[in-house]
BAROKE-444021 format. One record per residue: residue in three letters; x, y, z of N, C-alpha, C in turn. Coordinates in steps of 0.05 Angstrom, whole numbers, plus 5000, padded with zeros to 4 digits. Example, Ala and Ser with C-alpha at 12.3 -4.5 7.8 and 13.67 -1.06 7.14 Angstrom:
BEGIN
Ala526448865156524649105156526449345156
Ser525749555142527349795143525850015157
END
This chain:
BEGIN
Met501449825000500650025006501150294998
Lys501050394981503450604981501850884987
Ile502851025005501951205020503451475014
Lys500851695005502651914991502352225009
Gly503752325008504452595016504352765007
Ser503953065016503853295003503653535025
Met505653685010506254005023505654235008
Thr503954415036502954615013504454855005
Cys504255055003506255294993507055365021
Thr505355435043505855535056508955475073
Met508355165071510154965086511955065085
Cys512054985042514455085035516255365034
Leu514255515035515755755040516955835072
Leu515755695097515455685126518655565128
Leu518955305109522155175111523955325099
Leu523755455073525555535068526255805094
Val524355995101525056115112527356025138
Leu525855795153527455665173530255595167
Leu530355485138533655365132534555645129
Ser533555855117535556035114536956245143
Leu534156225160535656295188536856075208
Leu537655795194538855605207540955755195
Gly541655675174543955785158545256075162
Ala543856265168544756505177546456535206
Cys544856335225546256245256548056095247
Ile548255935230550955785231552855895218
Arg552556075202554456255191556056405209
Ser553756615227554556765250556656675274
Ser556056485275557056355300559556215286
Arg560256115256563356045257564056295246
Val562956585241565356845238565556985269
Ser563756955292564356965318566156735328
Gly566256515313568656315329570756365309
Ala571256405289574356565278574256875290
Arg572357075292574357315307575557185333
Val574357105355575356995373578056865373
Gln577856665352581156555342582456715339
Ala581956945322583857095309584357205339
Val583257365351583657475373586657345397
Asn584957045393587156895414589556905396
Ala589456875379591856825358593557035359
Met592957265365593857545363595157485388
Asp594257465414594057495436596957305434
Thr596257005428598656835423601456995415
Ala601057115391603357195374604557455393
Met604257535399604257745420605957695436
Tyr604857495462605957405475608557255463
Ser608457135439611556945435613057165425
Leu612057425413614457625407615657765422
Phe614457845444615557885464617557775488
Ala616857495475618357345498621257235487
Gln621557495461624157515453624757785459
Tyr625357825486626258055492628358045508
Asp629358265511632558265508632858275540
Gln633858005547634157945569637058065591
Asp638258155571640958165581640458435596
Leu638458755580637358935595635558845611
Leu633958645614631658585636633258505667
Lys636158305662637558235683639258495690
Asp639958535674642058775695640359125698
Tyr638559175682637959465689634959445693
His633459165697630259115709629259295685
Leu629159245662628159415642626859225617
Phe624259285613622758995594623159085564
Phe623959075553624059185519625458995506
Leu623359005482624558865453626459035440
Asp628558785434629758915408628058895385
Gly627459245371626159145343628659095322
Gly630559215317631859235308633758895308
Tyr632758705319634558485320636658505315
Gly638258585328641558545318641658845309
Gly640758955289641959165266641659425288
Asn642059635262642459925278639560065272
Ala638659925260636060105250632859865259
Leu630360055273628659825272627059685256
Asn626659455249626059315229622859135229
Leu621059315220618359305225617159055208
Ser618858915180618458785169619058565188
Gln620758505198621658305212619258165233
Ile618958395244617458385270614058395257
Leu613358375237611458245227611158035210
Thr613557945206614557645193613357515217
Gln614957615237615757375269612757385275
Thr610457525278608257605289606357335267
Glu607057425242604757205228605156915230
Ser608056785238609056535239608556505273
Phe607856705291607656545312603256495313
Ala602156695295599756685301598056505278
Gln599956395258597856245232597655965249
Pro600055825263598055625279596155555293
Val595955785314592755895324590255835300
Leu590655985274588856075263587655825251
Ser589855655245589455455224588755205241
Ser588655165268586954945285583955045284
Gly583354785289579754745297578554785273
Leu575654765276573754805257574154985229
Ser574555245246575355465221577355375205
Ser579955285211580855245192582155535180
Cys582255805197582256015176585956145174
His586656355149588356315142588756615154
Leu591056675154592456975151592957055129
Asp591457295121592857465095594957535103
Ala595157775116595558005114596158115149
Cys598358195152598058305177599358645185
Gly599158835202599959065201599459125225
Ile600959295231601659415260599559775250
Lys598359825276597360065283599060165303
Gly599760155312602360355329604360145345
Phe605660385351608360215371609760465381
Arg610260465409612660605423615560555432
Leu617260775421619560615426620160815458
Ala622960565456624860725487624660995490
Thr625761155470626361405461624561535468
Asp622061525461619761665458619161925481
Asn618662115478617262265501619862295518
Lys622562325511624662395528625362135547
Gly623961885534624461595556623361655569
Ala619761645563617661645587617861345601
Ala617461185574616760875578618560725595
Val622460975596623860745616623160915641
Gln623061105644622761265668620161115686
Thr617861015673615260985684615960625694
Gln618160455684619160255684620660355716
Ile622460465714623660385744622660535762
Ile620360735759619260785777617060585792
Arg616160365763614460165776615859925794
Tyr617959915786620859625788621159745826
Met622060015827622960065854620160025869
Lys618360185864615260115877615159815895
Asp614959625869614159445872616459245896
Asn618959385891620859265910621559435930
Leu620559615940620259615961620259535986
Gly618759295985618159166005620658956021
Ser621558885999623158675995627058776009
Lys626858995996629359266007628659266038
Gly626059356038626059536068625659266081
Ile625659016075626058826099628458706099
Glu630058756079633358746068634558936098
Leu633159146092633859456105633959366139
Ile631759296150631459156176632558946188
Lys632658736170634358586185638358626188
Lys638958826171640758906170642159086194
Arg639259216198639959466220638959296240
Leu637359096256637558936274639958686277
Ala641558666254644558556250645358716270
Gln645958896263648459206274646259236302
Asn645159196309644059276337644759086360
Lys644358786336645258536361648658566363
Ser649658616350653058606354653658836379
Val651759066371652159356395651759146416
Leu649158986425648459026450650758796460
Ala651558666443652758406449656358476463
Glu656358706443658358846459658558996485
Gln656459166490655959356510655759106525
Glu654658816534653558606549656858556561
Lys658558466534661358316541662358606568
Ile661958816550663659076572662259146601
Gln660559056601659059146626660058786648
Lys660158586635661458386649664758396653
Gly665158426637669258426633670058676640
Gly668458846635670759166640671059256613
Leu672059496603672659636584676559586593
Lys677559496579681059466577682359636573
Glu682659816585685159966584686859886561
Ala687160116541689060116516693060086524
Pro693659996523696660076535698160336514
Ile698860496530700260736505703160636500
Asp703860636475706560546462707160886466
Gln709560936482711361136482713861036454
Glu714260886450716360936429715660716411
Ala713260766393711760736373713460776353
Pro714960636337716060696315714760906293
Met715460996278714961106254713760906231
Glu711660966214711060786188713260836171
Glu714260586163716960546147714960606114
Ile716960716101716160746072716060416055
Ser714360346038712660086039711560106008
Glu710559835997709059855962706959995971
Thr705860075989702960136004702960436012
Asn705760476025705960886025707760846017
Asn708060955998709961025978711161335970
Pro711561555988710361845972711961935943
Leu713661725930713761845899711661675882
Glu710561485896708561365884705561545883
Ile706061685908703461855917703662185901
Ile705962155901706562465885706162385850
Glu707762165836706062195814703262085803
Asn701661945828698761955824697962245823
Ile699262425835697662685839699062815812
Arg700162815807701862915777700362875756
Ser699362565754698162445726695262455735
His693862525761691162555748690262865767
Gly691463005777690963235785690263255815
Phe688063375826686863325848684963045859
Leu684462895839684062655842687062425851
Gly688962545855690662345864690662475891
Leu689762695899689162725919686762625948
Val685262445927682862305947682462115933
Leu683662025915683561755905685661485928
Pro684861325930686361145954689161145937
Asp691561065943694961055940694860865923
Ser693060505922693860255914691460295888
Gly689560545886687160575867687260585845
Ser686560345822686460495801684060645785
Leu685260765759683160865756682360765724
Ser680760845719679560775689679360855669
Glu680660825645681461105633679260905601
Lys676860855607674760875580674261095587
Ser673361125556671461245549670061235521
Leu668561395509665061355490665861615473
Asp665061395453664161625424661961785425
Arg662362015430659462165439657562185405
Gln658862065384656862155352655361805362
Ser656361615380653961405383652461405406
Leu652461705420649861745432647261835427
Leu645161805441641761855431642162185428
Ser642862285445643462605440644362735417
Asn646562485404647962635379645862435353
Arg644362375357642962175329639462185329
Glu639662195303636662205288635062045302
Leu633562045322631761905337630161875310
Ser628061535308626361465305624361515327
Leu621861515307618961585332617861395329
Gly615861305355614061215340611161225327
Met608761045327606161225316604761035324
Gly602361145315599061125335599461295358
Glu595961175364594861315385595761065408
Leu597661085424597460915457596961095479
Pro596260975492595961065533598861185532
Leu598061425539600661535560600861635580
Ser602461645602602661775629602161985626
Thr599562085631600262495640601062605665
Glu601662375684601862475711605062525720
Lys605362745722608162915730609462795749
Thr612662825743613762655769613362815794
Ser613562635812612462735836616162695852
Thr615962845870619462815884620062525892
Ala617662385909618462085912618761875896
Asp618162015866618861815846621562015839
Lys622562235833625262205830627562145855
Leu626262125885627161925893628461635892
Leu626061565879626061265878628361255856
Ile627361385827629161445801632661395816
Gln633361575836636361615843636761385859
Glu634961295875636060985898636560785868
Tyr634660875851635360585825638460665819
Ile639060855803641460905798643960815817
Leu643360805846645060705859644860395858
Asp643460315864642860025865643359865843
Thr643659995819643859855787646559935775
Leu647060215780648060235755651260245775
Ser654160195759656560165772657160435779
Tyr659660505795660760645802663660625815
Tyr665360845821667660875832669060545841
Thr666460605875666460385893666360135885
Cys664360085863663059865855662559815831
Glu664659745809664259705783663459445775
Thr660859305779659859175765657959155742
Arg658759285725657659215699660259295682
Ser659259235655661259215636659459275621
Gly661359465602660059725584661659915566
Gly660860055555662360315538664360425564
Leu662660525592664160555604664060465640
Ser665460505655665160325677664260465698
Tyr664260755697663060945721660260975710
Gln657860965709656060945704654761065716
Ala654761095736652761295763654561515755
Glu657261565756657861905749658061985724
Tyr656961815703656661995679654061985680
Val651861925691649062085697649162375707
Leu651162385729652162575739653062835726
Gly655162695710657262895701655962865663
Gly655962735657655162715631657462715609
Lys660562715616662162735602663262415585
Asp665662545569666262295561667962115557
Ser669462125589670961915600669661865632
Asp670961625637670861575671672261805683
Glu674461835676675862005696675162285690
Glu673862385672672562635677670862635681
Asn668762365679666362355698667362405729
Leu669262175744669462235770670662585774
Arg671962635763673262895772670663135779
Tyr668762985753666663255762664863095790
Val663862895803663062805820665962945848
Val667662835844668862875866669563205874
Asn669263415849669263745855666863725869
Arg664463635854662163755863662463655898
Leu662663455905663063375930665163535950
Leu667363595934669863775954667764045959
Leu666864135937665364395938663464355966
Leu661964215966659364065982660364066009
Arg662763906012664163876048665364096053
Glu667264266031668764566042665664736049
Ala663364706036662164836055660864836081
Ser661564546083659964476112661564506134
Asn664464496115667064476144667164756144
Ile666965046124667265236130665565396155
Ala663365326153660665326174661665246200
Phe662565006201663364836227665864996238
Leu667965056220669965276236669465526253
Tyr667765626232666665926239664365926262
Thr663365656267661065626289662965496316
Asp664565326309665565266335667865456342
Gly667265466374668865696393671465586390
Gln672565266393675265246395677465306366
Lys676365186350677265256315677365596305
Arg675065636317675066006313677066126325
Ala678165946357680166196365681966106353
Glu682265876345685665816334685465916309
Leu683366056288683966066263684566366266
Gln682666576290684466806302687166826310
Ala688366696323690966606332692266656312
Cys692666436293694666436270694266636252
Ala691566736247691066936231692667256244
Ser693067266256693467456282696667446276
Ala697467186271700267146280702167186257
Leu700267136231700767276198700367476190
Ser698967506200698667876202700168006204
Leu701767946234703268136241706268026225
Leu706067796221709867696201709267906179
Leu706567856154707567966146706768286144
Leu706468346171707068716170704068806152
Ile702468776159699268766155697468656164
Pro697268806199695268736219692568816209
Glu692069016195689469016183688568916163
Gly689568656160689168406137687968306147
Met687468236178687767976194684667906180
Thr683367956173680767796174680667766144
Leu683167776128682667666102684267446104
Val686067446125688667236121686867036137
Gln685067116158683466846176680566746153
Gly680466906133678666786113681066546091
Val682366696087684866476072685066226092
Leu685266256116686466056126684565886132
Ala682065986142679565766140678865706108
Ala679165746086678765626055680465406049
Gly682765446059685465266064684265016081
Trp684165056110683664846121680764656116
Ala678864926108676864706102676564576072
Tyr678464636049678964456030680364186038
Ile682864216059684164016066681963846078
Glu680863886103678863806112676663616089
Ser676163756065674363566040675563466033
Ile678063446024679963216015679462996029
Cys680763026063680362786074677562676079
Asp675162796073673162646079671962536054
Val673162666028671262566007672862265999
Lys676362286005677662026010676561856027
Thr676061936055673861656069672361546052
Leu670861726047667961556029668861446004
END
């Protein structure tokens, strides 16, 4: 027995509408899935791209940047796009969508030198703020260890008493040796000028210098592109202090040469901006001498005993020079010389 069926025109039109709607839903779902897959592919590509960050820069200076030149002297955007496409394609080709990347472009990027190194400054401040806790703990532990040793010494003195140091009336004068040779001291002064007065007798001075033409200040810099969010906040006093602390903690200086590069005294270069280590060190030492000399002169004039000694010496010299009316001038010259010698001793101790 054959069963016959029929379909009305209304039913046909309804099925046609339903099938069209179903196809549109499938198409929309496929496009939405492809968009999500494209976003995931670009996220993966960007993470993979920045995984090629400069490891030495992050390890030594705690700065996270990508070498856009890949070892070259200029920004290589084509290489960056090629790397991005190669990282994104495996993610796009997976799954049911089987997407394919036709082209990749850059809407914007920022360089470390843009806006006078604003990105570098931001990273420095962020790094110092993130590490304030650990640095504070280390400082507290150091202070506790120092206090513990002082308390132990005080307890030892209370139990056993303070031993009187024997006075050696016939202590021989220090003989001339390899570490105490006046000829070497004089030669050091002749070679390095007033630096020879403050440097240790056995201290060596770096002779490194740099080519000023290779510095950023003497080059035509590339600029970033696109509209990227920039920090509009002004640098506060606390931020400036953090940057100063970063310089002392991270960069090498005369008493702590921990970095190898164009210059050995990097902190001195930040202050002086000269072409050689010796010139930068001379600039810093000169500034220290001026600061110490001002405070030493103030101490000489405010301390009663020192001021009396100055007046006595100035009075004697003015009488010997037959210019008693110039005692005030002689006193000022003596005070300046005394303060300068004390400043040299202070800086050498530092």
